[in-house]
Structure formats: C-alpha cells, structure tokens
ZAMARGU-4260 file (C-alpha; in steps of 0.2 Angstrom, whole numbers, plus 5000, padded with zeros to 4 digits):
<rodrens>
0) 5616/5515/5610 | 5603/5500/5609 | 5611/5483/5613 | 5605/5476/5596 | 5616/5489/5587
5) 5631/5485/5598 | 5629/5467/5595 | 5628/5469/5576 | 5643/5481/5577 | 5654/5469/5586
10) 5649/5455/5574 | 5653/5466/5559 | 5670/5469/5567 | 5673/5450/5568 | 5669/5449/5550
15) 5680/5463/5544 | 5697/5459/5537 | 5711/5462/5550 | 5722/5471/5537 | 5709/5484/5536
20) 5707/5486/5554 | 5726/5487/5557 | 5732/5497/5542 | 5720/5512/5542 | 5724/5528/5552
25) 5712/5532/5566 | 5701/5545/5557 | 5700/5535/5541 | 5696/5519/5551 | 5682/5527/5560
30) 5674/5534/5544 | 5676/5518/5535 | 5668/5507/5549 | 5653/5519/5550 | 5651/5519/5531
35) 5652/5500/5530 | 5641/5497/5545 | 5628/5509/5538 | 5627/5498/5523 | 5621/5484/5534
40) 5611/5493/5547 | 5600/5508/5545 | 5605/5521/5558 | 5597/5538/5562 | 5608/5553/5564
45) 5609/5552/5583 | 5614/5533/5582 | 5627/5537/5569 | 5634/5551/5580 | 5634/5539/5595
50) 5642/5525/5585 | 5656/5537/5580 | 5659/5542/5598 | 5658/5523/5603 | 5671/5518/5589
55) 5683/5532/5593 | 5684/5526/5611 | 5686/5508/5607 | 5699/5509/5593 | 5713/5501/5604
60) 5701/5487/5608 | 5696/5485/5590 | 5715/5485/5584 | 5719/5473/5598 | 5706/5460/5593
65) 5712/5462/5575 | 5730/5458/5580 | 5724/5443/5589 | 5715/5436/5574 | 5730/5441/5562
70) 5741/5427/5556 | 5758/5427/5564
</rodrens>
C-alpha cells in the first residue's frame, strides 16, 4: 500500500468520531471505513482489497486510539 494512502487513512481515522469507531461491530466498521475513505480518496480495486486487509488487521489499534480520544 502506498505511503500516501496510509497517511491519508490514519488522518481520516483521527477525524472520525470516536463513537463510530467504538460502537460498530468489526465487519460493519471495516465496511464503513472503506466506504467513507473512498469518498475522500480514489482507490482502485487492488488498493481497496489491500485496505480492507490492512484495516481488518488493525482494528484493535484503531479502537484503542479511539478510546484514548474518547471523553472519560
């Protein structure tokens, strides 16, 4: 995956509401993230598949970051 896409993805995660990242189940969250990210960035089929795999492997990190940003 190109570094520019990864950078854009993590910036997108930082901009995403924590409630969304914490309240959706895994499959729904992956689908939602890909759909929303594709609205901002044009991805080809291979990049979309790679992003799906990438997100799936990093859901615990995504949720942990969201928990850290979440108000107590």
